[in-house]
N, C-alpha and C positions, 0 to 999 in steps of 0.2 A: 611403489607396493612394497619392497623390502622392507622399508622402515613401519609401512603398515603391518604387515605381518608380524615385525620384531614387536612392536610396539602390543600387539594384539600376544604374542605369546610370553609378552613380562608378566601381563595382567593376571592371563589364566594360571599360572607357576604361581603368581603370590597368593589369588585365590584361593589357591587348591593344597597347599605345601606350607605355606608358613601360619596359617590356620588350622592346624592339626590339632592343637592343642588350646581350645579357647572356651569361656563360658559367654554363656547368653546374659545380657544386662536390661532389666525390667526398667531400669532409669534413663533417664537423656544425659546425663554430667556424673563423673567421676573423678576422681584423683587417679593420677599415675603411681602408683607406688613401685620399690622395692627397684628403681631402677638404678643401676650401678653408674659410676661416674665414665665406664668405657662401654656401657651400653647402647644400645638402640631402640628407637622407635619407628616401626613399620607400620602405614597408614594404607590401607587399601578402599577406595568406594567406587561405587558403579555410578552414581547420578547428584548427589551433592557434593557444592564447592568447599574447598578446604582454608580455611581461613589459619595462618600459624603466628601466632607472636612469643618473644622470649621478654620476661621481664624479670626486672635483676635482684627483685623482692619474695620472690616467689620459689620457696623451698622444695616443693612439689608439683610436679607439672599440673594439668590438668586439662579436660576433654569434656567438650560438651554440643551435644544436638540438636541445633536451635532452627526453626521456621516453623511457618503453618502445617509443614504436613512430617515432622520428624516423628511422630508415631505408626509412619508407615512403613519405618526402616527397623530392620533387625540390628542391633549391634553387637559384637563378639567382641571380648578382651582376653589375651592371654599375656601371662607375664613369666617368663621364664628364666632363671640362671640371671638376671639382671638385665632380660632384653624385654619390650613391650611391643603387642602387636595388635593392632586394633581395625575390625572390619566393619565396613558399611555400607549394606546393601537393603534392596528393595524385598519388601517382603513377598513371598509367593502367590499369595492371593491380590496384591497391587499389581502384580508384573502386567496386567491386561490391560489396565488402565493409559492414560495416555504421559506418557513420562515426563513431556515439557512442561504440563500444568502442573508437575508433584515438585514443591522447592524445599529445600532445607540445605543446611551449612554445617559442618565439623569443623567447631573451632577447637585448635591445639595451641596451647599454654605450657610454653616450654619451663623447665626450671631453670633459673641462673645459672647453676653450675654445668650446664651443658655441652661444653666445651671441648670436651673430650668424647664427646658421645657422637652418635650418627643419626640420621633423618633418613627415612624411604617413605615416598610419596607415592602412590600410585593412583591413580583416577582415570573411570573410562570419559564419563561424559561433562565430568565436573571442570571449573577452576581453580586452580592453584594460586593464592594469594599470600605473600608473605609480608604480614604489616607491621613488621616494626624489623630493627637489629636483631640481626641471630648470630651466634657464634657456635661451633660445633665443627668435629674432626671432618664427617663426610655426610655430604647433600645430593642425596638421587631426586627427583620429581621427573615423572612421566604421566603426560596424560594424552588419550587418543584425540578429543574434539574439543578440549580446553582450552585456555591460555594459562599461561604462568607470569604472574609479575613479581615483583623482590622488592623488597627496601635496600637496606646495606647488610652485606651477608660479608662473615670472615670465616673463610673454614681452613682449617690446618692442610687437609690431604686434595679428596677430590671433589667437585661438583659436579652433577650432570645435569641438565634441563633439558627434557625432550616432548616434544609435541607434534601430532601429526595435520592438524588442519589450524592451530592456534598460533598464537603470537605469543614472544617470549620477550619480555620487558623489564627494567630494572633501574638501580641507583648507581649502586658500586658492588663487585662481587671481585674477591679476593681468595687466591686458592693456588695449593702447589700445581693442580692438574685441572682445567676447564673443558669441559664438552658443552654447547650447546646446537641444539639440534630441531629444525623444523623441516616437513616439507611444502607448506605452502601458504605459511604466514610470515611475520617481521620478525626482526632478531634487534633490538635496541637496547644500549646502555651507556650510562654517562661515563664508567670507569669499568675497567676488567686489569685485574692483578695479578700474575705469575707470577711474579719476580725475575729472576734475574736467567733460572735455569729449570724456570716451569714448563707447562705445553698448554696449549690453546687451541682446540679445535670444533668447528664451526663448518 
């Protein structure tokens, strides 16, 4: 129960504070501009799944909301001092509909020079899938009822993957500190590496 309250508190804080200076977007796709080498990308969604990839030939990151119901969501983007925030939430007039029947995915393509940057993903009902190898400084992913699936992740500092009722699976995860947490799901990785002096918590 404590983990449930913690996840809900994290989601509420991100939704109400991180996105205080944002611009509503009228299109479903846009480039990530003005991201500093040591900047961060913070993503918050209510229903849509989040799909993340990193391409070696991608100079600027890209964001695209896809799926049959993409236009039922508001997309807000903030870019301040080299840090980027993205929020996707169901439009107020759509909130009375059956949310299980509404489908959309938020696709994120990280730039190739993201190794010193940080990625924070918070989703309430959606899954988070990291569909390619990624390298960054810090990675934090939390979801309440979704699952977390990763490919090969190479992080220089800290990784935290947290879900309340979903599972956490992946191929390889390397970081100085690794925290994996689920209340009722399973955790399965082919390889975990924190080095000789690293810290692992599960």
